[in-house]
Each structure stands twice: as structure tokens, then as C-alpha cells.
ZABAKOL-913643 format. One record per residue (C-alpha): residue in one letter; x, y, z. Coordinates in steps of 0.2 Angstrom, whole numbers, padded with zeros to 4 digits, always signed. Example, Ala and Ser with C-alpha at 12.3 -4.5 7.8 and 13.67 -1.06 7.14 Angstrom:
2
A+0062-0022+0039;S+0068-0005+0036;
# end
This chain:
756
M-0169-0578-0367;P-0181-0567-0357;D-0199-0571-0358;W-0205-0555-0365;R-0206-0549-0383;P-0214-0534-0392;T-0233-0537-0394;D-0244-0526-0403;G-0231-0512-0404;R-0227-0514-0385;A-0213-0522-0376;R-0221-0530-0361;S-0218-0543-0347;G-0224-0560-0348;G-0225-0561-0329;A-0206-0563-0324;K-0197-0547-0318;R-0185-0540-0331;A-0167-0542-0328;M-0164-0524-0335;A-0173-0510-0342;I-0170-0504-0360;Y-0165-0486-0364;P-0166-0482-0382;V-0153-0469-0387;I-0155-0459-0403;L-0139-0452-0409;C-0143-0436-0420;G-0126-0433-0427;G-0121-0432-0445;A-0125-0418-0458;G-0131-0428-0473;T-0120-0419-0485;R-0125-0430-0500;L-0143-0425-0498;W-0140-0407-0502;P-0148-0395-0504;A-0163-0402-0494;S-0150-0407-0480;R-0139-0394-0473;P-0129-0393-0457;S-0142-0381-0449;R-0156-0393-0455;P-0148-0411-0457;K-0157-0425-0465;Q-0164-0433-0449;F-0176-0418-0446;I-0183-0419-0464;D-0198-0428-0471;L-0188-0438-0483;V-0199-0454-0484;S-0216-0450-0475;D-0226-0436-0467;L-0214-0438-0452;S-0196-0434-0451;L-0183-0448-0450;F-0180-0443-0432;Q-0199-0444-0429;E-0200-0461-0438;T-0185-0467-0427;V-0194-0461-0411;R-0210-0470-0415;R-0200-0486-0420;I-0190-0487-0403;A-0203-0479-0391;P-0211-0496-0386;L-0194-0503-0381;A-0193-0490-0367;E-0208-0496-0357;A-0197-0499-0342;G-0183-0486-0347;R-0183-0469-0355;I-0179-0463-0372;V-0162-0453-0373;V-0158-0441-0387;V-0140-0435-0390;A-0140-0420-0402;G-0130-0404-0405;H-0136-0388-0396;E-0141-0380-0413;H-0154-0393-0416;R-0162-0392-0399;Q-0178-0384-0406;Y-0180-0397-0419;V-0179-0411-0406;E-0191-0403-0394;N-0203-0398-0407;Q-0203-0415-0416;L-0205-0425-0400;A-0219-0414-0394;A-0228-0416-0411;L-0228-0435-0407;G-0233-0433-0389;V-0217-0442-0383;D-0205-0437-0369;G-0187-0441-0368;D-0170-0435-0360;L-0161-0423-0372;I-0142-0422-0370;L-0135-0407-0379;E-0117-0407-0386;P-0109-0390-0387;A-0099-0396-0401;G-0099-0412-0412;R-0086-0424-0407;D-0092-0440-0417;S-0101-0455-0411;A-0089-0461-0397;P-0091-0446-0385;A-0110-0445-0389;M-0112-0463-0384;A-0101-0460-0369;A-0112-0446-0364;A-0128-0456-0365;A-0121-0471-0356;L-0114-0461-0342;W-0131-0452-0340;V-0141-0469-0341;E-0129-0476-0328;R-0133-0463-0316;I-0152-0467-0318;D-0151-0486-0319;P-0134-0494-0317;D-0141-0511-0323;A-0149-0504-0339;T-0145-0509-0357;A-0144-0496-0370;V-0150-0498-0388;F-0140-0485-0398;V-0148-0481-0415;A-0145-0468-0428;S-0159-0455-0430;D-0158-0455-0449;H-0161-0473-0455;Y-0175-0480-0465;I-0183-0496-0457;P-0201-0498-0463;D-0204-0513-0453;A-0204-0506-0435;G-0210-0523-0428;A-0195-0533-0435;F-0183-0520-0429;R-0190-0521-0411;Q-0189-0540-0412;A-0170-0539-0417;A-0167-0526-0404;V-0175-0537-0390;D-0164-0552-0397;A-0149-0541-0396;V-0153-0536-0378;A-0154-0554-0373;A-0137-0558-0382;A-0129-0543-0374;A-0134-0548-0356;P-0118-0558-0352;G-0108-0543-0355;R-0107-0541-0374;I-0108-0527-0385;V-0119-0532-0399;T-0121-0524-0416;L-0135-0527-0429;G-0127-0533-0445;M-0139-0531-0460;T-0140-0545-0473;P-0134-0537-0489;A-0146-0535-0503;S-0132-0531-0516;P-0113-0528-0516;S-0115-0510-0512;S-0100-0498-0510;A-0111-0486-0500;Y-0110-0496-0483;G-0096-0502-0471;Y-0095-0521-0468;I-0093-0533-0454;Q-0085-0550-0454;P-0094-0562-0442;R-0084-0577-0435;G-0098-0589-0438;T-0117-0590-0442;G-0130-0582-0432;L-0125-0573-0416;A-0106-0573-0418;P-0090-0563-0412;V-0084-0550-0425;G-0069-0554-0435;R-0066-0536-0442;F-0075-0520-0447;V-0071-0514-0465;E-0074-0497-0472;K-0084-0493-0487;P-0075-0504-0501;G-0074-0503-0519;R-0085-0513-0530;A-0074-0529-0532;D-0071-0530-0513;A-0090-0528-0510;E-0094-0542-0522;R-0081-0553-0513;Y-0087-0548-0495;L-0105-0553-0501;E-0099-0570-0506;E-0089-0573-0490;G-0104-0569-0479;Y-0100-0552-0473;L-0114-0541-0466;W-0118-0523-0468;N-0113-0512-0453;S-0130-0504-0448;G-0122-0493-0434;N-0135-0500-0422;F-0127-0505-0405;V-0134-0514-0390;A-0124-0515-0373;P-0126-0515-0355;V-0120-0497-0350;R-0108-0504-0338;T-0100-0515-0351;L-0099-0501-0364;L-0091-0489-0352;A-0079-0502-0345;E-0073-0505-0363;M-0072-0486-0367;K-0062-0483-0351;T-0050-0497-0357;F-0047-0490-0375;V-0052-0471-0374;P-0051-0466-0356;D-0048-0448-0361;V-0065-0448-0369;V-0074-0455-0354;A-0065-0442-0343;A-0069-0427-0353;V-0087-0432-0356;G-0089-0436-0337;A-0082-0419-0333;A-0095-0411-0345;L-0110-0420-0338;P-0121-0409-0329;D-0128-0413-0312;P-0145-0421-0311;G-0159-0408-0310;Q-0176-0404-0315;G-0182-0406-0333;R-0177-0417-0347;V-0164-0406-0356;H-0146-0408-0350;I-0133-0397-0358;L-0115-0404-0358;G-0102-0392-0351;P-0087-0385-0361;A-0076-0399-0355;F-0085-0410-0368;A-0075-0401-0382;A-0059-0409-0375;A-0065-0426-0379;T-0056-0434-0394;K-0066-0433-0409;I-0067-0452-0414;S-0081-0464-0420;I-0086-0478-0409;D-0080-0490-0422;Y-0062-0484-0421;A-0063-0481-0402;V-0070-0498-0396;M-0078-0509-0409;E-0062-0513-0419;R-0052-0516-0403;S-0063-0525-0391;D-0065-0544-0389;K-0083-0541-0382;V-0091-0536-0399;W-0103-0548-0407;V-0114-0546-0422;L-0132-0552-0424;P-0138-0554-0441;A-0154-0544-0445;F-0166-0547-0459;F-0178-0532-0460;E-0177-0519-0474;W-0164-0506-0470;S-0155-0491-0478;D-0145-0477-0471;L-0152-0465-0484;G-0135-0459-0487;A-0138-0451-0505;W-0153-0447-0516;D-0152-0464-0525;A-0156-0472-0508;V-0171-0460-0506;A-0177-0464-0523;A-0176-0483-0520;T-0189-0481-0506;G-0202-0475-0518;S-0208-0463-0506;G-0196-0448-0508;A-0205-0437-0520;R-0212-0420-0514;G-0221-0405-0521;D-0228-0401-0538;W-0220-0410-0553;I-0227-0412-0571;G-0218-0425-0580;H-0219-0430-0598;A-0210-0445-0605;S-0199-0445-0589;E-0195-0461-0580;G-0186-0466-0564;C-0184-0448-0558;L-0185-0442-0540;V-0192-0425-0539;R-0194-0414-0524;A-0201-0396-0526;A-0201-0383-0513;P-0218-0376-0508;G-0224-0363-0521;M-0213-0370-0535;V-0217-0381-0550;V-0205-0393-0558;A-0208-0399-0576;T-0198-0412-0585;A-0199-0419-0603;G-0189-0434-0610;V-0178-0437-0595;S-0174-0452-0584;N-0165-0458-0569;L-0163-0440-0562;A-0164-0433-0545;I-0171-0415-0546;I-0171-0407-0529;V-0178-0389-0528;E-0176-0378-0513;P-0180-0360-0512;D-0161-0355-0513;A-0153-0370-0523;V-0157-0383-0536;L-0148-0400-0538;V-0150-0410-0554;C-0140-0426-0555;D-0140-0443-0562;L-0145-0455-0549;D-0130-0466-0553;H-0119-0452-0548;A-0128-0448-0532;Q-0113-0451-0521;D-0104-0436-0531;V-0116-0423-0522;K-0104-0422-0508;A-0090-0416-0519;L-0102-0403-0526;V-0105-0397-0509;E-0087-0396-0505;E-0084-0386-0521;L-0098-0374-0516;G-0090-0371-0499;R-0074-0365-0508;R-0083-0352-0518;E-0087-0335-0514;P-0105-0332-0508;R-0116-0324-0522;G-0124-0307-0520;G-0137-0301-0508;G-0153-0311-0508;G-0144-0327-0510;I-0128-0328-0499;A-0129-0343-0491;G-0122-0361-0491;D-0120-0368-0474;D-0102-0370-0477;V-0099-0351-0481;T-0088-0343-0467;L-0092-0328-0457;N-0077-0319-0466;Q-0085-0322-0483;L-0102-0318-0476;S-0096-0301-0469;R-0087-0296-0484;Q-0102-0299-0495;F-0113-0290-0483;T-0101-0275-0483;R-0102-0274-0502;W-0121-0276-0503;L-0123-0262-0490;K-0110-0250-0497;L-0113-0253-0515;S-0131-0257-0516;A-0142-0253-0501;L-0136-0236-0495;P-0134-0228-0513;L-0151-0234-0517;W-0160-0227-0502;A-0149-0211-0502;T-0157-0207-0519;L-0174-0216-0522;G-0177-0216-0503;V-0176-0197-0501;G-0190-0185-0506;A-0187-0169-0515;D-0190-0159-0498;G-0176-0170-0489;G-0188-0181-0480;F-0186-0200-0480;V-0199-0211-0488;E-0207-0225-0479;T-0206-0239-0492;L-0199-0244-0510;D-0207-0257-0521;D-0197-0268-0532;D-0197-0255-0546;G-0190-0242-0534;A-0206-0232-0532;T-0213-0226-0515;T-0229-0232-0509;G-0240-0223-0496;D-0241-0204-0493;F-0236-0203-0475;R-0220-0202-0465;R-0217-0208-0447;A-0206-0200-0435;R-0197-0216-0431;V-0192-0218-0449;Q-0186-0200-0451;A-0175-0203-0436;R-0169-0220-0441;Q-0164-0215-0458;A-0154-0200-0451;F-0145-0212-0439;V-0141-0224-0454;F-0133-0210-0465;S-0124-0203-0451;L-0115-0219-0448;A-0111-0221-0467;S-0104-0203-0466;E-0094-0207-0451;W-0087-0223-0460;G-0081-0212-0474;W-0092-0221-0487;G-0096-0205-0497;G-0097-0186-0496;D-0115-0185-0500;Y-0122-0193-0484;A-0119-0179-0472;P-0130-0167-0482;I-0143-0180-0483;V-0144-0181-0464;Q-0144-0162-0462;R-0158-0160-0474;G-0168-0174-0467;L-0167-0168-0449;A-0171-0150-0454;R-0187-0156-0463;F-0192-0167-0449;E-0190-0153-0436;A-0201-0142-0447;T-0215-0155-0449;N-0215-0165-0433;L-0209-0154-0418;R-0224-0150-0406;S-0225-0134-0396;D-0221-0144-0380;G-0204-0150-0387;L-0209-0168-0391;Y-0211-0175-0409;R-0228-0180-0417;T-0229-0198-0423;R-0235-0195-0441;V-0237-0182-0455;D-0241-0184-0474;G-0229-0180-0488;S-0233-0162-0488;G-0231-0160-0469;A-0249-0160-0464;V-0252-0168-0447;L-0259-0186-0447;D-0256-0191-0429;E-0251-0178-0416;T-0247-0192-0403;A-0229-0190-0395;S-0223-0208-0394;L-0209-0212-0381;Y-0203-0225-0394;D-0201-0211-0407;Q-0193-0198-0395;A-0180-0212-0391;F-0175-0213-0409;V-0174-0194-0411;L-0161-0195-0397;L-0152-0209-0406;A-0152-0200-0422;T-0145-0184-0415;A-0131-0193-0406;A-0126-0202-0422;A-0126-0186-0431;A-0115-0177-0418;A-0103-0192-0417;A-0101-0190-0436;G-0098-0172-0435;I-0114-0167-0443;D-0120-0151-0435;P-0115-0157-0417;D-0120-0141-0408;R-0137-0141-0415;C-0139-0160-0411;R-0134-0156-0393;R-0146-0143-0391;T-0160-0154-0399;A-0156-0168-0387;A-0155-0157-0371;R-0172-0149-0376;L-0180-0166-0379;L-0173-0174-0363;A-0181-0160-0353;S-0198-0162-0362;L-0198-0181-0358;D-0202-0176-0340;V-0221-0176-0344;L-0220-0194-0348;A-0211-0199-0332;L-0220-0210-0320;P-0220-0209-0301;Q-0218-0228-0300;G-0203-0227-0311;G-0200-0227-0330;W-0209-0218-0343;R-0226-0219-0351;E-0229-0224-0369;L-0243-0213-0376;A-0244-0223-0393;G-0250-0241-0389;P-0249-0250-0372;P-0243-0238-0359;F-0232-0249-0349;Q-0220-0258-0360;A-0201-0263-0361;N-0198-0260-0379;A-0199-0241-0378;H-0187-0241-0363;M-0175-0252-0373;H-0173-0239-0386;L-0172-0225-0374;L-0157-0235-0366;E-0149-0237-0383;A-0150-0218-0385;A-0144-0214-0368;L-0129-0225-0370;A-0125-0216-0387;W-0126-0199-0379;E-0116-0205-0364;A-0102-0209-0375;L-0102-0190-0381;E-0106-0182-0364;P-0100-0194-0350;D-0104-0181-0337;G-0121-0177-0343;A-0138-0184-0337;W-0137-0199-0349;T-0128-0210-0337;A-0142-0209-0324;I-0155-0212-0337;A-0147-0228-0343;D-0145-0234-0325;V-0163-0231-0321;I-0169-0241-0336;V-0157-0255-0332;G-0164-0255-0315;M-0181-0256-0322;A-0176-0271-0332;K-0168-0280-0317;A-0183-0276-0306;H-0198-0279-0318;F-0194-0283-0336;I-0183-0298-0334;D-0192-0313-0327;E-0183-0323-0314;A-0183-0338-0327;G-0171-0328-0337;F-0182-0321-0351;L-0189-0303-0354;R-0207-0299-0355;E-0215-0286-0365;F-0231-0278-0357;F-0235-0274-0339;G-0248-0266-0328;P-0247-0249-0319;D-0238-0258-0305;W-0225-0265-0318;R-0230-0282-0315;P-0233-0293-0330;D-0250-0289-0339;G-0263-0302-0334;G-0269-0305-0352;E-0261-0314-0367;A-0250-0298-0369;G-0241-0302-0353;R-0236-0319-0359;L-0228-0313-0375;V-0209-0316-0377;E-0201-0310-0392;P-0184-0318-0397;G-0178-0303-0406;H-0180-0292-0390;Q-0171-0305-0380;F-0156-0303-0391;E-0158-0284-0392;W-0158-0282-0373;A-0143-0295-0372;W-0134-0283-0383;L-0138-0267-0373;L-0135-0275-0356;T-0118-0281-0362;R-0113-0263-0367;W-0120-0256-0351;G-0111-0269-0340;R-0095-0265-0348;L-0096-0247-0344;R-0101-0250-0326;G-0090-0266-0323;D-0106-0275-0318;R-0105-0294-0321;W-0123-0296-0317;A-0127-0287-0334;V-0116-0299-0344;E-0122-0315-0336;T-0140-0309-0338;A-0137-0305-0356;K-0131-0323-0358;R-0147-0329-0351;L-0157-0318-0362;F-0147-0324-0377;A-0151-0342-0372;S-0170-0338-0371;G-0169-0330-0388;E-0161-0346-0395;R-0177-0355-0390;G-0185-0345-0404;L-0173-0351-0418;D-0180-0362-0431;P-0166-0372-0439;A-0177-0378-0453;R-0177-0360-0460;G-0162-0354-0451;V-0170-0339-0443;A-0177-0332-0427;I-0196-0332-0426;D-0207-0318-0421;E-0215-0324-0405;L-0214-0336-0390;D-0225-0338-0375;D-0219-0338-0357;H-0215-0356-0358;L-0203-0352-0372;R-0214-0361-0384;P-0218-0355-0402;R-0233-0343-0402;S-0230-0336-0420;S-0218-0344-0431;R-0218-0331-0444;A-0200-0323-0445;R-0197-0305-0449;L-0181-0297-0454;W-0177-0287-0439;P-0175-0302-0426;Q-0161-0309-0437;T-0151-0293-0435;E-0153-0293-0416;W-0148-0311-0415;L-0132-0306-0425;K-0128-0291-0414;A-0130-0301-0398;A-0120-0316-0404;L-0106-0305-0409;I-0105-0294-0393;L-0106-0310-0382;A-0092-0318-0392;E-0081-0304-0386;E-0085-0308-0368;T-0079-0326-0370;D-0065-0337-0376;G-0062-0355-0382;D-0076-0366-0387;E-0089-0354-0381;Q-0082-0340-0391;G-0082-0352-0406;R-0100-0357-0403;L-0106-0339-0403;L-0096-0334-0418;G-0104-0349-0427;S-0121-0343-0421;A-0117-0325-0428;A-0113-0334-0445;S-0130-0342-0444;A-0138-0326-0440;L-0130-0317-0454;R-0134-0331-0466;G-0152-0330-0460;L-0152-0311-0462;T-0147-0313-0480;L-0162-0323-0485;Y-0172-0307-0484;L-0159-0296-0494;R-0161-0293-0513;P-0146-0289-0524;E-0152-0272-0529;G-0152-0265-0511;L-0170-0269-0506;W-0176-0283-0495;R-0191-0293-0490;D-0198-0291-0472;K-0208-0307-0468;L-0204-0325-0470;G-0218-0337-0469;V-0218-0354-0460;D-0217-0362-0477;G-0201-0354-0480;V-0208-0341-0493;L-0205-0323-0492;D-0220-0311-0493;I-0219-0300-0508;E-0222-0282-0503;P-0213-0266-0503;A-0197-0264-0493;P-0199-0254-0477;A-0186-0241-0474;S-0187-0244-0455;S-0177-0261-0458;L-0162-0251-0463;Y-0159-0246-0445;H-0158-0264-0440;I-0147-0269-0454;V-0134-0255-0452;A-0134-0257-0433;A-0130-0275-0435;Y-0116-0271-0448;R-0109-0259-0435;Q-0107-0272-0422;L-0100-0284-0435;R-0086-0270-0438;E-0083-0268-0420;T-0081-0287-0416;G-0070-0289-0431;S-0059-0275-0423;V-0059-0282-0406;L-0057-0300-0411;P-0044-0300-0425;G-0045-0319-0424;S-0064-0320-0427;G-0063-0322-0445;I-0072-0306-0448;E-0064-0295-0461;T-0066-0277-0455;P-0065-0264-0468;A-0054-0249-0465;P-0063-0232-0466;S-0062-0223-0482;P-0057-0205-0484;A-0073-0194-0486;
# end
């Protein structure tokens, strides 16, 4: 036994040099299905505050951090949970190496990845593998047991902590020791029935806690003996050591056999020993276990004559009960569970049943198990049968102009019309007409563009920003952003066969008029807002590509190439993300505006650069698009399943509010990049697209309206639906159709065009 022990929360030396350093490894796998609806694949239980103000993951970090005095904390998690891990570690002020899996392959490959990584750093190290989602209130007792297990493992053993059973539970696996105290393992047993559990308790079996301690050399040697393919695949996926603490496993990881460490090694090796542990422990596998802690209640609950209940109410919701007992009542913004605590294990079957059902209407699509195909079919119905018919009627004024907003009763609010909304709505209904979704959409586009021309066209050929409902001028400014959308709208109308000659004349005149906004140092000046910005150029690129498809020999190709050149030279930082605002020399603005990074625009530029790169055969564009997409992913909040509004130039959250439009750009980028890949990476991107579409549907309402803003508390702002969002929604749907056609195996059901 070494002469050191945890003291006052710290593992410290008693004067002798340690034989080996401890590397605590936190395994973040598992979905916590039985803890639905609080736990979802996108937000598994380890990242939820189930029993304290901290998440289970944070409680685990705080518990094991003192063991890493001479080593380092290592976290193994799925790529989709990166933001959770980084944010929650930062909140504790704790550093750790983060190993990200491109796909879940169970515990054996995860442990192999950590062991191989630690071996590179310190071949003599001992790893303490712990689950991220266990309840252990006595942190000191746990550390004492871990230190004892480290000493027991030193001769070349793999030591598992066996928990002394408190009852004959059927919720846990069991370990048979071949003696008292530290002893070799006789066998591991899966979760038994009640009768077997009672017998195991009498025979001195221990609960399998899933905590393992071993010198990394010992563990890897046993894995190479029993599952050499796992070690080979994981080793090939391990990135080269580099700067930083985030290490992304390569695609080879997906070739590793999906197998638990119990099956891979523990049940086969003669080096496995068990050390009995006596602290309070639970894997919190179901709501009855959470209730047993006495600390799982959350939110606003009013109970009358209600006993033994566990109630968790989402922010802004109230739960009231009368005359009930022994219930779990779990209320999330989109789902409610009520179950007898004696049937808590049955929740998994409920989740499986939900996954087999069709998703419900807009404003509530969304179980995490709903497929991309189901989501896309539901999205099609919502758009075709609810949203477009509603906005084609209540969203169009008597004069043919488009309204700005609709409230929950379908009434318009605000007596003004912006140029961008007029152009965007013409774009939307042009696509609906092109798809053959109704004969009335082409006349709507014709009347809308005619009214816009009458009220917004200036004498210089540019379009003014804002008029009122009667057409009186409210803002004479000609915004570059607005001109770009007029060009996009006319291209969409021409492509749909709606007054194509008139659209071509309008676009040619407007293109010539844009010369007054051209800058000698490159690019175009924005007259409304900051003059040197990437956003207006982005939409001008979108419009140029739309017109290039119609007029491949026109000036549009050169315009698109100039804008991409600006992005390459100025907009896109060498670190792989896109900035928003610049000075006259096109260097990043020196103030806070220059540090702004918008996840939605990372995705939108990724989508556009991929399209441009295909046309030019330019691989730089596609590879840059992938980097931008990765930067945008840094702005994904797995707790709410959405892309947030703002990051800073270190890609840290700056505003965690989440508007509707970034979800559509996330969806478009994931889909188009999936077309550029294959194998596991394509699967990952299609999974990301499903998550984006699921996030988008949080905002959608069944009648064809939507909310625009989602707060950090997961509550949507109640305000009128802005018409401007329909452009983003329809553009995302168009990409969904295109990807479904290009990738017939993607699981996206693409509707055939209907006859007009």
C-alpha cells in the first residue's frame, strides 16, 4: 500500500514518490432512456441537474478531480455532446483532455481510446474509469475506495469496485467474488429476476458499479488478447498529439466492434479482481432511483394530499396534484410523463413506442428517435397544407403587397413594409409555384412584385428600404442587403416561369445600378448599418448563383467569384470561422463587433461555398465549408437542441438566445455537406440534419405560424410571427428536397412535383 491518501479532498504524497500517477477517465456514454422525457439522446442524463444544482457529469468531475493531482482528467464523449462537456467543465474551472467519438461504439472502444491516449502521455499511469452519471454523495469515501483499488491494481490487475447490495434489486448487474475483501472475480451476471437477485444477495454477490481501475498497460494487453480488432481500430483513429485539450477520433473508430467492456474483457480475463465498496451508490437508472435520493424534485409544484411523489416541472410551468401518491410526474416543454414509481423501469418501453409513431404536427414534432424521413414528411405537410396557404391569404394585403407579421389570431401588426420582406415572400411563392403546389401562387408573385416596384423603386434604379401600408416612404435608404434579395426574388420568379422577361430586365437594371455601391478596395458598401460587412455580400452571392443558373454566360459568374475571393481573403479567419464586421481596409473591426461570430452564418456560408465549389470544381471551397460547419457546431446547445445566436472569436457563447433562422441554415449546411461525403461521415451529417430539423420544429406552430426566439430557459417568446422567417424555412425545405433526390439512401422522402 502506498503512503498517500486523499486528505481534505486532495490526494497528496506523504513524502515518498508515487509509483504511478492516476488518470481519472470519465465515460460519457449512455442515453438514460428510462429517464425520459428529461433525458434524451441529444441531452442525456449525465448533463442534467438530477440531484443537485450541478449536473451528474459535474458532480463526477468534482468527485474525481482530487485524484488527478499527478495525472490529468480524461473525458470520453460523443462529438454531439462536446459543447456540454466544455461548458460544464468551464463552469467548474476544471481542465481535462476531451476525446470525442464520431459514433458510439459502447464502453470497450471508449476505454481503449482513453487508455491509448494516456499511454502516450504516461506509460506507467493507472486509469480510474468512472461513469459520468452515477450518484455517489460521499465523495471522500469514493476517493478512498479508488485509491485502495489503485494499490490493488498495481501488480497488474484490473480491479472493479463491487457495491455492497442494499436490497435484492433487479436493476443492477452482479459480480460473484471468489472470497472476501479484495478477491478474484468468479463471474459477472446480467440484471437478474427477483428470485435470482435474492439468492445472489444471500450468496455474497456484489452489485456491478461499472467503475474499473487498471494500469493502462495491463488493460491494453488484455484488450489486445481478447479484442485485438478494437485496439487496432481505435489506435488507427487516435489523432496525433497536438496543441489543445480536444482530441477528435478519426473515421476508423467506427470500424471498432460495438461491445461493452464486460463482454470484451471482464468476463474473459483472469486478471480481473473485485474490491468491495461501502459508500452510498446508485446508477440513477430510472425515476424511482432519482426519487430515492430525496433530491430530484424541480420546479413549481402544488400538492394536496399527495405523498411519495417525484415532481419535476419545466421553467414557467406549474404542476398541481391532489390525492395521489407514489408517482413520477416529469414535465418538459414538449412532453409529460406520469408513471407509478413502481413501474419506473417501464418508461423505456414507452420511449420505444414513441419512436415507432409518426411525429405529431408542427410545433411539436420531435422525439429524439424520430427519423429524418418522418421529420421531412411532416415538415412537407406543415409547409404545404398549413404555412403557405395561411401566408398566401392572411399574409397578402388587398393591394398585393406582403405583410410583415401575423399574430396568433392571424391579424397583421405594424403599418410598414420592408423591401427584404417583399422580395423574400416573392421568392417563397415562386418556389411553391415551381413545385406545382397550387395555381394561385404565380399571380401572388406577379401582384407582389408589381406593387413593390410601384412603391419602392428609386429614380437611381435601386430600391428603398421601407414604406408604409399606403406606399408612403418611411426610409429612402438603398440597402445592399435588400438589393440582393430583389435579385434573388426575380431569379426565383424567372425560374418558375413567372414573367421571366420582366424579371431579367429588372435584374439587369439593378445590377448596373449597384455600381454606385462598389468599393475601390473590393466588395460593395452597405448603406444601412455597418458599411463593411460579410452578411450583405453573402446574400449577393446567393442571388448571383441563382442568376448564374439561368444566365451562365452573364456577369453573374464574375460577381460570385469576386465575393468568394473576398471571403477567402478577408471574411474567413485563418482559424476557420467567419467574421461579420470589418474596417475600410477589410480587416476585422477593432471593437466588439469585430469579435462577433454567428453560428447561423457559419452554416449559411458553408452551404453557399459548397454550391460555388461544385460549379468551379474548387476543393478549397468544400474543405473550407467543412471548417465553417465545424465552427458553427461550436454554437450548438444540446440542452435545447438548437443553434444559438452568437459566439465570440474564441468560439465561446456570447448570446445563448436562439432564433429560428440559424436552425434552417444548420439544416441546409448539414444536408449539402452530406452530399459531399460518404460512409460514417455522411451518416453523422444526416444525423446532424435530423437534429437541425428537430430543432427547427420547436419554433413551428400547427396552424402555419411560428415563434422566432427561444430563451436560455427553453421558453419561446410570445410575439407575432415575422414573415421574414418564411424565406429561411422554404430555402431549408428546398435543400431537403434536393438532398433527398441526390441521396436516395438518405432516408429523406422527396415529394414528386404536383401538376399545377
